[in-house]
N, C-alpha and C positions, 0 to 999 in steps of 0.2 A: 284253066286256073287253078293254083294250089291254096286249099281252104284252111285257114288258120283255127286254129282253136280256139275257142271260144273262153276267158278267164274266168275264171268261178270268184264271184266278188265275195265269199264266205273262207278262200283258201286265204292259209296263214302257211308263213315261210317257217322251218326247224330247225334243228340242228342236223350235220350234215346232209344241208342240201335237199332235204325231202320238204314236203308239203302236205297237210292234212286239211280237210274239209271241216271247218264247225257246222256240224250237222242239226244243231240244236235249234238254230236259226232257221225261224218257220216252219217248225217241225210239228205236225200235227200233235193236238194238243190230247192228254187223256188223266184229265183232272178228277173227270166229272162222269156220269154213267150216261145222263141223257140230258138234252136241253129244254131248256123249257119252253113249254109251247108259245106259237107265235104271239099272240096281242097280249099274252104277259110279259116274253123277252121284251115287244117294243115296250111297252109301261118302265119295266126294270132300266132297259138299257137308257131311257130318258133319264132315270131315276140317277144313273150313276154320275161322278163328277170324271172318270175317265173310261170310256167302253170298252174298253181292251180289257179290261177288269171281269168283262162277262165269263170266262170260265169259271174266275171264283163266283159268283150266283151262279150260273150253273150248279154248281159244285151245292152249295148253299140252299139250294131248292131241293138239291135232291135230299138231302138231310132232313130238311123240315118234313118232308111227306114221306121220309122211308123210316128212318131212324124215332120222332116223335112219337109217330102211329107205336113202332114197336117196343118203345120203351113201355106208352102207357099198358101195350098189352104185359108185357111184362109183368105189373103190378097190378093188374087187374087178375091174371092167373095163379101168383105167385107160387112161381114153379121154377125150382132151379133148372130144369132141364132148359124151358124156355128163356130163362137168365143168362146159362152160359151159352145159348145159340145165338140170342140177341147181340152179349158180349161178342163172340168169335166172327159174326159177320161183320156187325158194326166195325171190329179193328181192324179185317181186312179189305173190307171198303174203302172205311173213310176215314180210320185216325189218321195216316200220315196224312191224305189230301188235306183235311181238315187242317193237324195243328201247321202244314207248310201255307195253309188260308192265310188263316191268322197270323201268322209271322210275317206275312205281308200288307196283309189291311193295318197292322196293328200300326204300320210305319205311314201308312197312304191311308186316310180316310176313303171310305168306299162310295158311300153316299152322302146326294145333296142333303138331304133330310137326316139332321143329329139322331134322332129317335132309333133311326133302323141302323146307325152307325154303334150301337149300345146294344143291340136284340142278340147280337149273335154272339159277343164278347163275356156277355154276361145271362143268357138264358141258355144259350144251345151248348157251350163251353164247358159245362159241368155235365153232360153227358161223354165229354171226352176228356174224364178225370183233371179239368181245368175249373177250380172255381173262381165266379166273377170275378175279374179285373184282375186281376194275379199276374197273367202271362206277363202283358204289358209294362207293370211295374219291372218283371222282375227280366223279361228280353228287350225292351226297348230302354227303359231308364236305369237300367243298372247293366247288363250286360253290355251294350254298346257305346257306354258314357265309360264305362271302367276296361274293355276292350280286355278282359281277359287276364287284368294285373290281377297276381295275388295279394291278397288282404283286403280288397277291395269287391272282386268281381266274385260272386259268391259260390258260381259254376267253375273256376279259375283251374285251366286242368296244371299249370305250370309246378304247384309244390309236389307233385306225383310222377313216380314210374311209369308213364303210358303203355309201357310194351307187359305190365303188371296186372294181369288181372284179378289179386287180391286189391289192388290197389284201387283198381275200378268199384270194385264190390262196395267199400272203405266210400268211395265218391259217393254213391248211390245212394248208400242208407244214409249217409251225413246228408243228402238231399230230403231223401223222404220224411227223415223224421225233424231235421232243422230249421228246412226252410220256412216253415210258420214262424218262428218267432225271428229268425236270422233278416229275413226279408223287411219289416215293419223294421227292426234294428238299422239294416241299413238305410232306410231311409229318413230315419231319425238322424244318424250320424251324417249325412248330407244333409243335414238341416230342411228335409221335405219333409215337415210334417203334415202337409193335406194330405200327401201321399200315402206318409208310414199309417195316418188315420184312415184312409181307402182300403189300405190293404186289411188292416187289423179288424176293419168290419166285416169287410167279404170273409174274412178266414173266420170269424166266429157266426158270422153268419150260414156260412155252407156247412159247418161242424153241427150247429145248431140246427139247423134247419133238417139235416140227415137226421141226426140223434132224435127228433120226433117223429121224423117221416119211420123210421125203422121200428118205431115202438108198432106202429098199425100195419107196416109192408115191409117185415124185413128181408126177406128174401128180394124186395123190387128194390130195399136200395142196395143191399150188397152189391145188386148186378150192374143196375143202373149207375150210379155214382161210388160207389166206394173202389170195386176191383178196378174200374176203368181205371182208378186215382192214381192203383199203386203200377198197375202196366204203362201207362201215360208218365207218371214220373221215371220209370226205368228205360221209356224209350227216348225221354227226351234227355236224359243226361250220357248214354248210350250215344247218343247222335253228335251232344255238346264236345263229346270227350273224343268222337272222332274226327269230327269236326278242327276238334286244337289240340291232334296228337301229335304233330311235328310243329315243335317250337323253337326257332334260332335264338337259344339264350341270350346270342349276342344282341340280338335286333327284336327283340322279346315287344318291341312297342310298335312295330314296321307293321301295317295290314299285310304285306308282302310275304309275313317270316312268320307272323302269328296264328297261319290258318291254307287253306288249298283250294282250289277247285278242281273241281270234276268235272269234264266235259263228253257230247257223245255219247252220254248214258241213257239209258230209257228211262231211269228217275227222274230225268230234267223233267220230263214231259209229265210226272205225274204231279211233281212237287214245284210247279213254277219256277222253274229254272233255280231249285236251290243251293244246285251241285256248283253256282258260280261266287262260291262262298268269300272269296277273298273281295272279291266285287262288291261282294254287298257290304263287306266290312267297310271297304273304302267307300262307299257312299247309301247307305243304307234307304236313303229316300228314294235310291234309281229306281223306276217303274220295272217288275219284273221281268216283262218282254224283252226290254234293252240289255237285262245284261249279258247274254252272249256276244252280242253287239258289241259292248263295251270292251269286252274280252278281244273280242277279235282287234278292233281298233286301237288297241292300250298293249296289243303283245309284246313288241319292243321292249316296252316298260317292263313287261313280266322279265325277258329275258334281261335286261339288265340287271335286276334286283335277285335271279337267280331263284325265282318264288318257284315254287311247288306243282306239278299241274298231273293231273293222272286223265286216261281216257279208258271210258267204257267199264268204269266200277264205279260205284255209287259210297256215300259215306260210311254207311255200316260196312259194307263189302270192306274198306280199308281199315278198320276198327279191327274188323275180328283176324284179318289178316296178319296184323301189326300183334294182335297176343298170339297166334298160331307162330309167331316170329316166319312168315312166309313173306320174307322179303323179296326173294326170288321172281316171284308172282306179281308182287310192287314193282318193280324195277322193269318188266315185262310192259307194263300198262302207265309205265312214265313218260309224258311227253318231254321230251329234251330241248330246250327252246334254243340254247345257243351251242356253240362250239365252244371249245372238243367235247364230242359226244363222250358218257362216263359209261363205266362199263359198272 
């Protein structure tokens, strides 16, 4: 008897009669370093609104047991060497992972208990250069509502020449110094007065608190709060610039044409499938585990829209390749979803 090949359910048809498999579906997670021990795991899992979010919880527990004690050590020693090592290790182990965890749980509460949902955005975020409560206002209320629209989205990439590194530096510096004033003002312009007050209090609280802390612990305050803030602002802006680097001016209000997806990239396993950014803009409430599945199921729509999809790259890679005008590399990683195949 002839053995018929088994069809892979995660395989999609692309241009030229070819097929590719979405390997992000069911991939081993790499967002955390170690799992929470058994009894604590069971308790935390029961406290979740969605048990699929245990990778986020594992990451947050990793940060609580590693980053917080390390930060206390920096303050205890007041050593620049210890402070630099704290920042370096925290940056490479947790910065990207934490930012993307916060990215997704800012759209969907993790825990049934409200106090737990506020603990990480307000208590842990400042260790990663995010003053408490500010991320949700900037990302959920401003960025997703305005959708990269020039004049309203404060992080819009539309006004800039996006292959020009000097334009990016202006974009970054404006955010670094201006966001403290522009974000509360944005909320006022939109009539979100309570949110404007909350943002103002968060900003004043962060800078006042770190000022008085620096009087007693100048070295600790610098390495634990101020230096991470500078690098976090840079990472956030380079990430957003890269995610919205290809915008079709004729269809800039379409989610299929103001960003793109990156698939089958190791970065997706570190960042809760953040590479599926078009999917995230289409439905920001969609669970992060469902993003590659939704892309697979709607790939024909992507083909009809001629939406951009890259394979085996990540957003920072795309941004840097554009800066260096390496469009030949980008072309090799472009997933062509419809015929005729473009050269």
